[in-house]
Each structure stands twice: as C-alpha cells, then as structure tokens.
N, C-alpha and C positions, 0 to 999 in steps of 0.2 A: 223247271218246265217239265223236263224227262219225268220227274216223279209225279207230277200231276197229271201229265198224258197215263202214266202206269195205273193210276188210282181209278181211271174211268170205263175199262173196258165191261166191266159187268154192266154198265147203263147203256151200251152200244158199242159200235165200232167207232175205231178213234184213228184219226192221222194227223200227222205233224208234217209241215213245209218247213225245210230248213234251206239255207243259200247255197250250200256245198263250200265252194271256193269264190271268194269274191273280193277284189281289192285288197288281195294280200292275206285275208284272213279266211278260217276255213272253221267248219263245226267241228265236231269231235266224233271220230269212229267208235270210240268206245260207248257212248251214249246212243248211238245210231244202231249199234249192236244189240244194245240192252232193250231199246224199244222194238227192234224186228223180231227178237227171239219171243216177244211176248205178243206177236201178231198185230202190232200196231202198223199202220200202212205209213209210207214215208213217200213224199214228193220233194225234189230238188228244183226249187225255183228261187231265182235270185231277188229276194225282196229287202236286200241291202243296198244295193247300187241304185243312186237316184239319177243316174244319167239317163235321159229320155230314151236313148237307144235301148238300153238295158230293161227299163223300167215297163215300157209298152209292150216288150217283147213279154216281160213276165207276168203282166195284166193279163194277156191272151193266154198264156200257160196256166195260170190261176185260175181263168175261166173254164178251161177244158177240165183241171181237176176237180172244181166244184161240180160240174156237170156230171163227171164220172162217179164222185163219191156220194153226191147228193147230203150234204151236212145240215143239220138242225142249226146248229151255231157255228159261227167261226171266231175262234177267239184271237186275236192279233195281239202282237206283244211289241210293236214300234208303230212309229209315224207312216213309214213307207208301206208295210204290209196293210195298215189301216186304210189307207188311200187304195191301193190295190184291190181291197176286197170289196171296198164300197163300189168302185167302178165295175167289179166282175159282177157284183150282186145286181146291178143295173144290167148289165148286159147279157146276163144269163135270166132274167126276169124271174128267179127261182125265191121261192119263200124262205128265207133264212134270217137268223137274228145274228148281229153283229156286236161281238164284245168286244171292246179294247182294253188293253192294260198300258198304261203309262208309268214306266220305269224310271227314265230321267232322260234330260236333254243333254247332259255334258257341259262343256264350258265353251266359250266364245263362237256359238253356232250363229249365222247369219239369219237376218230377219224372214227370208224368204223360206227357209228351212222350218222354223217356227208355224211360220204362215201355211205352209203343205200340210204340215202334220196336224196342227189344230183344224184344217178343212177335213181330213181322215177321221180323226176322233169325232168331229162334230156328226159324221156321218153314223156314228155308233149308236144303238139301241140303248147301251149303257157303257159306263167308263168303270176301270177299277186302276186305284193307285194306292202307293204303299208309302207315301209321304204326304203329309198335310201342306208342305210347301207347294209340291206338283197340282193337288187339289187344286189349291188357290188359283193356280196357273190356267188351269180348266176353266173354273169359274169366272176368272177375268176375260178368259178366252171365247166367253159366250155360252158354255155349257150349261144347263140347268144343272143345279145341286141334286134335284133327285135323281138325274141320272148317272150319279157318280157314287161309288161305294169305296170306302177306305179300308182296304184289305190287304195289311203288311202279309209279306211272305213268313209262315211259319218254319219251325226248325223240326227233323226227325229227332228231338232230344236224346232219347234212349240208344239209339244208332250211333250218334255222335260220340257218345260216352263210352259205348262199349269199343269202339275203335280205335280210342285214345288211352293211353296208359298213361298217367302221370308220373314222372319220375320224382323220387325224393329229393329234397334240396341236399345239394353238394356244398357245403360251406368252404371247401378248396378252391372253388372257381368262383369268379364273379357272377354279378346278373346278367342274365339272358334275355335280351329284347328280340321282339321279332313283328313282322309285318306281312300279312298275305295278299297279294293282288298282281295284275300282270304289270310289267315293268313297262311304263308309260307316263307322259307328263302328268295327267291328271290324277295319277294314284299318288304323286309327290313324295317317290323313293329320293330324289335328290335332297329335297329339304330334310327328311328323316336322317340321312347319312351327315348332313350338316351340322343337324342338332346333337346327333350321336358324337360326332367328333369333337364337339364343344363339350359334351359331358365327359368325354374320356380324357379329356385334358386336366380336367379336376379329379377325376376317379377313372383311373385306368384299371384294365382288366376285364372290362364288359365286354359280351359278345352281342352281335346284332344278326339276325337271319331275316333275308328277305326272299320271300317264297313265292314263287310264280313264274309264268313264262315270259320271254320278251314280247312285248306288243309293239315296242317302237325302237327299231335297234339303234338308231341315233341316239334317243334318249339313254338306252342300255349303255352305251358307250361313254356317255357323258356321267353317268351315275359310276361306273367302273374308274373312269379317272379322277372323280372327287375319292374314290377310296383310295385309290393309290398316291394320290398327291396328299391325302391327310394321313399317310403312313398307316393305314387300317386293313391291308391286305390280310393280315391275319385275325382281324377283329369282328370282319364282316364277311358273312356267307351268304353268296346268290346261288341258290338252291336251283334254279329253274324249276318246271313243272315237277310235282311230287305225286306218288300215288298215296299217300297217307299223312294228307295234310294236318287232320286233328291231332295225330301223335307228335308234329311239329308244335303244333300250338301249344299242347298240354305242357309241353316242357319248358315254357317260357314263363319269366317272372313277369313280364309285361309286354302287353300287346298296344304297339304304338302307330296310330295312322295319322298321316298328315296328308291325306287323300283332300283333293280340291272338290270332288263331285262323287257322291255316292248315291244310288238309286235307295237304297235303304242300308246299305253296309252290311250285307250278310256275314262276312268274316269277323266283322267286330261282335255279332251277335253270337257266333260260333265260339268266340274266346270267351264271351260271358258264359255261355252255357257249361264250359268247361272250367268256369271258375278262374279264370285268368284275369287279371286286373287289367283295364282298359285305359287308355289315354288316346282321344281323337278330335280331330277338328269337328266343329259341330255344323257339319254341312246338311243341307236338306236330307230327311230321311234319319240321318243320325241324331238329328236334335229332338225328333219324336220321342227319343228313349233315354238319350245319354243326359242325366241329370248332374251338372256339376257339383263335385263334393259328395253326393248320395250313393251313385251305381257307378261312377267312374269321373274321369278328368276330361272336362271339355276344354280343348284349346279354343280360342277365338281365331281367324284368320292371321295368326301371328307369325313372326319369322322364327327361323332356328334356335335363335337366342332364348325365346320365351320357352319354347320345346324342351330345350337343355334344362332350364331352370326346372321345368314341371316333373321331367323325369327324375333329375336329381332330388327333389322333394318327396316324389312318391318313393322312391328306392329308400329313402332315409326315414320313411313311416311305414312299415310292413303291417303293423298291426289295423292302422286306418285304411290302407290298402285293401288288407285282406277283409274288412267289413264293408267295403264299397263292392268288392267282388261277390261275396256272399248276397248282397241285395240284387246285384246284378244278375246273378244266378237265378234267386227266387222269381225276378222280373220275368226271365225267358220262361219259368214254369208256367207263370199265370198268364201270360200276354202272348206267347210266341210258340205255342205247339202247333205241330203239323196238322195233327187230328182236328184241333178246332178251326184252324184256317179252312182246311178241306171241307167242313160241314157248311162254311159260309159260301165256298164255290158251288158245290154241290145245289144249295139251295138257288142260288143264282142261276145256275144253268137251268133248274127246274122251271123258274120264273121265264127264262127266255127261249125255251124250247118251242120252235114253231111246230103247229101241228101238222100230223101226218108224216114225221121224219124222223129216223132215229139215229143219225149220226152226231158226231161232233170233231 
C-alpha cells in the first residue's frame, strides 16, 4: 500500500490513514517516514478496533479528515474503514467515490463481523480483490459482479532480485528450508516445526528459518516449546523481524508455507520470483496460482506428516523441483509484475474520480 501511495502524487495529492496503535498492534514507522518524505499526508485514525466507543469516534475523525482533504476517491483496505468511510460520505455530503479492497477474512470470524464488513463493502462504488475465492464471497454477499475487479498485487521483480544475492550451493551442509510470516496461529509455524521434526528424524542435518516478528506471544511460546521438545534448538532459527528478507529467502532450498489463511500469499510469490521452490497449503489466494506439480507443490489441509513426506520427496528430486521453480519464476514475469498491476489501478482510479476534485 505504501508503494501504491508513492506511485500516485503526480496524479494529485495523496493522503493515507493508518491506525497508529490499536489492540496491541502498531503501524510501521519506517513506512510512515518513507511516505512523509515524499509529501504524502498522513492521518492517524483507529480504523482497526470494532468497539463502538472507538469506531464512532473514528468515524467522526474520518469525516473531519475528508472535509479537510477533500478526496476524489477513498480507497479502503478492510471492512472497518469501508463502513467508516461510507458513513462519513453520508455525513459530509461530499461527492466522492468509494473503492474497497477485500484482502482476506482470516479464520474463525463471527458472523456479525462478516455482516458488518459486507455492509461496508456493499456501499462501495467498486470493489477489488486479489483472490477468486474472496470474489465469490462478495458475489454471494449480494455485490454485483460488474462492480468487482480481480486485481492481484504485483511485485517489483527487479527490485526484489537486486536486493537478494543467492549464495552458491554448499554441499557440506544439509538443506535449508524457510518461511516468512508473523508468528501467529493462522500462519501455521507450529505445524511447520512438527513437519520439520518428522523430516529430521529420517534425514538429520537440515536447517529451518522462521522469518518474521511475533504477532501472538502465547503462540510464539508454543512454537519455541515445540522446537525445544523436539531437540531442534540448533536446527530451527527464529530470526524475528529482518531488514533483508529477500537475502534470507534467496538462500533457501525450499520455501514451505503451512499457513491456514492468506489474502494472496505475497511471501510465496516473492520466493517464486527469486527462483526458490515452494511447498504451500492451497488456501484462498494461493490456490489461484500454485499448480500442483507444475510450478510448486500444493498441500491440502493436511497434517504435518503429509508435509514431512512432501518435503522429503521434494529434496530427493532436485531436478524436478528446479523445473517447477523455473515455471513459477516465469509465471511471476508474465502475471505478477508491479507496473502491470499499477496500470490497472490507474485505469480504475480514472473511472472512479468524482468531477471537480483532485485528491486521492
């Protein structure tokens, strides 16, 4: 989203709203600094917390920001801001277009939350989603097909490859597996550690890197206990947040995702762009592009035992794995380039701009 904002200033003034700190989460100062250095306006309004006392205060603050900034388009990236912006448009009486982007719903959501978000999305002039499964949810929720565009996020492929230096294969060490994602239940690191432990019982000497900050402290402690109890303290690395994620990925023999939920699986696509073979659960978003045996290996929602077997098979068939990785890399070149995605967004913005206003 930062990159999308940075692409727009030549077309008019741009502002971004982030929640700052909310419910133990926070936005990232590095991105805020990057945006402010290019003249992009920033408003801190909590559009993450659904508690009525917070939500209605945030609606009032968003209405003030809209009156001040006078946007042509408000591009919303979740259900809460979709609802807040719809109410604010009505409250201000301003002529502006509402674009909503449906990223994902996560797992085990209560029905009232889905109802709230679908109401907000339903007030949109147009919708964008990056997954065909989520597009179906919108259609089943009553949003007309003609108001939905399927636009997956693209990747800055050249930038990713420039920032990564893939080390040469060292025959003296075992295979190096890895995954990128916040340490939280939906990302499935515990299942990945279990699968890795099973693999190591048959083929010791492998290494697993789990890259990403802690999102759920209790879950992180569960993952650490699994590592300890499996005797893998010297075989599993928890890196935390890193500045050079692409250099980490580029050194792996296999990217393994046992995530239960992905909006699109950007880290998986980044691994593919770097030529790293992928094993992943075929969750919504990922199932759109991961084709079993063609450009990667697709896990069904299976147990760690299934994943351990697939890891073993993959590492025993390096030539087949290399061909899959090359097909995946070519797929990224054809279908997931940032500039191609940006042209689609620019065309959509042009269609939605309300007359007489210049901002986004």
